[in-house]
ROBA-44442 format. One record per residue: x, y, z of N, C-alpha, C in turn. Coordinates in steps of 0.1 Angstrom, whole numbers, plus 2048, in hexadecimal, padded with zeros to 3 digits. Layout:
BEGIN
SITE  n_u  n_v  n_w  ca_u  ca_v  ca_w  c_u  c_v  c_w
SITE    X    Y    Z     X     Y     Z    X    Y    Z
...
***
This chain:
BEGIN
SITE  n_u  n_v  n_w  ca_u  ca_v  ca_w  c_u  c_v  c_w
SITE  809  7F4  800   800   800   800  809  80C  800
SITE  806  815  7F7   80F   821   7F5  80C  82C  7FF
SITE  816  834  802   815   83F   80B  80B  849  805
SITE  80B  84B  7F7   802   854   7F1  7F3  84F  7F2
SITE  7F1  842  7F1   7E3   83D   7F4  7DF  840  802
SITE  7E8  83E  80B   7E4   841   819  7E1  850  81C
SITE  7E9  858  815   7E6   867   816  7D9  86A  810
SITE  7D6  865  805   7C9   868   7FE  7BD  863  807
SITE  7BF  857  80C   7B4   851   814  7B2  859  821
SITE  7BD  85E  827   7BC   866   833  7B5  873  82F
SITE  7B8  879  824   7B1   885   81F  7A2  883  81D
SITE  79E  878  817   790   874   816  78A  873  823
SITE  790  86C  82D   78B   86B   83A  789  878  841
SITE  793  881  840   792   88E   846  787  897  83F
SITE  785  895  832   77A   89C   82B  76D  898  832
SITE  76C  88B  835   75F   886   83A  75D  88A  849
SITE  768  88D  850   767   893   85D  762  8A1  85C
SITE  767  8A8  852   762   8B6   84F  753  8B6  84B
SITE  74F  8AC  843   741   8AB   83F  739  8A9  84B
SITE  73D  8A0  854   736   89E   861  734  8AB  868
SITE  73F  8B2  86A   73E   8BF   872  734  8C8  86B
SITE  735  8CA  85E   72C   8D3   856  71E  8CF  858
SITE  71B  8C2  857   70D   8BD   856  707  8BC  865
SITE  70F  8B8  86E   70A   8B6   87C  70A  8C3  884
SITE  714  8CB  882   715   8D6   88C  714  8E4  885
SITE  717  8E5  878   717   8F2   871  70C  8F4  867
SITE  703  8EA  866   6F9   8EA   85C  6F1  8F7  85B
SITE  6ED  8FD  867   6E5   909   867  6ED  915  86C
SITE  6FA  914  86B   703   91F   86E  708  925  861
SITE  70E  931  861   712   938   855  71A  92F  84B
SITE  724  928  850   72C   920   847  724  915  841
SITE  71B  90E  848   712   904   843  708  909  839
SITE  703  915  83C   6F9   91B   833  700  91E  826
SITE  70C  924  827   713   928   81A  717  91B  813
SITE  71C  911  819   721   905   813  716  8FE  80B
SITE  70B  8FD  812   700   8F5   80C  6F5  8FE  805
SITE  6F8  90B  804   6F0   915   7FD  6E1  914  802
SITE  6DF  915  80F   6D2   914   815  6CE  920  81C
SITE  6C1  922  81E   6BC   92C   827  6BC  927  835
SITE  6BC  92F  83F   6BB   92B   84C  6AE  923  84F
SITE  6A3  927  849   697   91F   84A  698  911  845
SITE  69D  90F  839   69F   902   833  6A9  8FA  83C
SITE  6B3  900  840   6BD   8F9   849  6B7  8F4  856
SITE  6AF  8FD  85C   6A9   8F9   868  6A0  8EE  867
SITE  698  8EE  85C   68F   8E3   859  696  8D6  856
SITE  6A2  8D6  851   6A8   8CA   84D  6B4  8C6  856
SITE  6B5  8CD  861   6C1   8CB   86A  6C3  8BD  86F
SITE  6B8  8B6  873   6B9   8A9   878  6BD  89F  86D
SITE  6B8  8A1  861   6BC   898   856  6CB  89B  853
SITE  6CF  8A7  853   6DE   8AA   850  6E7  8A4  85B
SITE  6E2  8A4  867   6EA   89E   872  6EC  88F  870
SITE  6E1  889  86C   6E2   87B   869  6EB  878  85D
SITE  6EB  880  853   6F4   87F   847  702  881  84C
SITE  704  88A  855   712   88D   85A  717  881  862
SITE  70E  87B  869   712   86F   871  717  864  868
SITE  711  862  85D   715   858   853  722  85C  84D
SITE  725  868  84A   732   86C   846  73D  86A  850
SITE  739  86B  85C   742   868   867  746  859  867
SITE  73C  851  865   73E   842   864  748  83F  859
SITE  746  846  84D   750   843   842  75E  847  846
SITE  75F  853  84D   76D   857   851  773  84D  85B
SITE  76B  849  865   770   83F   86F  774  832  868
SITE  76D  82E  85E   770   821   857  77D  823  850
SITE  77F  82E  849   78C   831   842  798  832  84C
SITE  796  839  857   7A1   83A   861  7A4  82C  867
SITE  799  824  869   79B   816   86E  7A4  80E  864
SITE  7A0  80F  857   7A8   807   84D  7B6  80C  84D
SITE  7B8  819  84D   7C6   81E   84D  7CE  81A  85A
SITE  7C7  819  865   7CE   815   871  7D3  806  871
SITE  7CD  7FE  868   7D1   7F0   868  7DC  7ED  85E
SITE  7E1  7F8  857   7EC   7F6   84D  7E7  7ED  842
SITE  7F0  7E4  83E   7EC   7DB   832  7E0  7D2  835
SITE  7DE  7CF  842   7D3   7C7   846  7C5  7CE  844
SITE  7C6  7DB  842   7B9   7E3   841  7B5  7E5  832
SITE  7BC  7DE  829   7B8   7E0   81B  7AA  7DE  818
SITE  7A4  7D3  81C   796   7D1   818  78C  7DB  81F
SITE  790  7DF  82B   788   7EA   831  788  7F7  82A
SITE  794  7FA  825   796   807   81E  78F  806  810
SITE  790  7FB  80A   788   7F9   7FD  779  7FA  7FF
SITE  774  7F4  80A   766   7F5   80D  762  803  80F
SITE  769  80A  818   764   818   81C  766  822  810
SITE  771  820  809   773   829   7FD  768  826  7F3
SITE  764  81A  7F1   759   817   7E8  74C  81D  7ED
SITE  74A  81C  7FA   73E   823   7FF  73E  832  7FD
SITE  749  838  7FE   74B   847   7FC  748  84A  7ED
SITE  74D  841  7E4   74B   843   7D6  73C  842  7D3
SITE  735  838  7D8   727   836   7D5  71F  842  7DB
SITE  722  846  7E7   71C   852   7ED  71E  85F  7E4
SITE  72A  860  7DF   72D   86C   7D7  726  86C  7CA
SITE  725  860  7C4   71E   85F   7B7  70F  861  7B9
SITE  70A  85C  7C4   6FB   85F   7C6  6F9  86D  7C9
SITE  702  873  7D1   700   882   7D4  702  88A  7C8
SITE  70B  886  7BF   70D   88E   7B2  700  88D  7A9
SITE  6FA  881  7A9   6EE   87F   7A1  6E2  886  7A7
SITE  6E1  887  7B4   6D5   88C   7BA  6D5  89A  7C0
SITE  6E1  89E  7C3   6E3   8AB   7CA  6EA  8B5  7C1
SITE  6F6  8B2  7BC   6FE   8BB   7B4  70B  8B4  7B0
SITE  710  8B8  7A4   71C   8B2   79E  728  8B5  7A6
SITE  728  8BF  7AE   734   8C3   7B6  738  8B8  7C0
SITE  72E  8B0  7C4   730   8A5   7CE  739  89A  7C7
SITE  738  899  7BA   740   88F   7B3  74F  892  7B5
SITE  752  89F  7B4   760   8A3   7B5  765  8A5  7C4
SITE  75C  8A7  7CD   760   8A9   7DB  761  89C  7E2
SITE  758  893  7DE   757   886   7E6  75B  87A  7DE
SITE  755  878  7D2   758   86B   7CB  766  86B  7C4
SITE  76A  876  7BE   777   875   7B7  783  873  7C1
SITE  783  87A  7CC   78F   877   7D5  78F  869  7DA
SITE  783  863  7DD   782   855   7E1  786  84C  7D6
SITE  782  84F  7CA   786   847   7BE  795  847  7BC
SITE  79B  853  7BE   7AA   854   7BC  7B0  84B  7C7
SITE  7AB  84C  7D4   7B1   844   7DF  7B0  836  7DC
SITE  7A4  831  7D6   7A2   823   7D3  7AC  81E  7C8
SITE  7AD  827  7BE   7B7   823   7B3  7C5  822  7B9
SITE  7C9  82B  7C1   7D7   82B   7C6  7D8  81F  7CF
SITE  7CE  81C  7D7   7CE   811   7E0  7D0  804  7D9
SITE  7C9  802  7CE   7C9   7F5   7C7  7D4  7F4  7BC
SITE  7DB  800  7BA   7E6   800   7AF  7F2  7F8  7B4
***
């Protein structure tokens, strides 16, 4: 497993920690409103759903960190969680906005390619 793959996987995991913070704690705050282009009213109405979504992003991050912590023995865990991130990114790009493809799916796909190369 290459150092570059580990770095990319760590970046993907850190991005998902950031998504967790945005969705669970900053959803109805100025940064969350700006990031997700929402009004305070819409954000307030969807706050519980966003927190749930943030929690799932946290699970993805923890899974990637878990795989990294195991070294070579974590390969299958990293493949699984990177695949989950890619699927989530593709779904988000198809249903919410194409930006999600580049923020979520592409970095995970790069990590997966590097991991399996």
